C-alpha positions in Angstrom: -97.7 -34.4 -15.1 -99.6 -31.1 -14.9 -97.6 -27.9 -14.5 -98.3 -24.3 -13.7 -101.8 -22.9 -14.2 -103.3 -26.3 -15.0 -101.9 -27.7 -11.8 -103.5 -24.9 -9.7 -106.8 -25.4 -11.5 -106.7 -29.1 -10.8 -105.9 -28.6 -7.1 -108.8 -26.1 -6.8 -111.2 -28.4 -8.5 -110.2 -31.3 -6.3 -110.5 -29.1 -3.2 -114.1 -28.0 -4.2 -115.0 -31.6 -4.9 -113.8 -32.7 -1.5 -115.7 -29.8 0.2 -118.9 -30.8 -1.6 -118.4 -34.4 -0.5 -117.8 -33.5 3.1 -120.8 -31.2 3.1 -123.0 -33.9 1.6 -121.9 -36.4 4.3 -123.2 -33.9 6.8 -123.4 -35.2 10.3 -120.2 -35.0 12.3 -119.3 -36.7 15.5 -121.1 -34.1 17.7 -124.3 -34.6 15.8 -124.1 -38.3 16.3 -123.5 -37.8 20.0 -126.5 -35.5 20.3 -128.8 -38.0 18.5 -127.5 -40.9 20.6 -128.2 -38.9 23.8 -131.8 -38.1 22.6 -132.4 -41.8 22.0 -131.5 -42.7 25.7 -134.9 -42.0 27.2 -135.1 -44.3 30.2 -132.9 -44.0 33.2 -132.4 -46.8 35.8 -133.7 -45.8 39.2 -130.9 -47.7 41.0 -127.7 -47.0 39.0 -128.8 -44.1 36.8 -127.6 -45.8 33.6 -129.6 -44.8 30.5 -131.5 -47.1 28.1 -133.2 -46.5 24.8 -136.5 -48.4 25.4 -138.5 -50.1 28.2 -137.7 -53.7 27.1 -133.9 -53.0 27.4 -134.5 -51.2 30.7 -136.5 -54.3 32.1 -133.7 -56.7 31.0 -131.1 -54.4 32.6 -133.1 -54.2 35.8 -133.6 -58.0 36.0 -130.0 -58.8 35.3 -128.2 -56.0 37.3 -130.5 -55.5 40.2 -132.2 -58.9 40.9 -132.7 -58.2 44.6 -134.6 -54.9 44.0 -138.3 -54.8 43.3 -139.2 -54.0 39.7 -140.4 -50.4 39.2 -144.1 -49.8 38.5 -143.3 -48.6 35.0 -141.7 -51.9 34.0 -144.3 -54.3 35.4 -146.5 -54.2 32.3 -143.7 -54.4 29.8 
């Protein structure tokens, strides 16, 4: 088992290695949330829920709001 100066050096080296690894990983939770929010482009006219693409939006509208008329933007999808 390392003692004294060697122990301190070993701890510093491990700490630097961990910092490099963390920096290399990069994106934290807040970055993921921002990216996810950017991906949600379409917003339902009835319930205001957000969808990433028109196909999903159309499926949502047909399943959740069958009595309402399909919006003009979804008729050609």
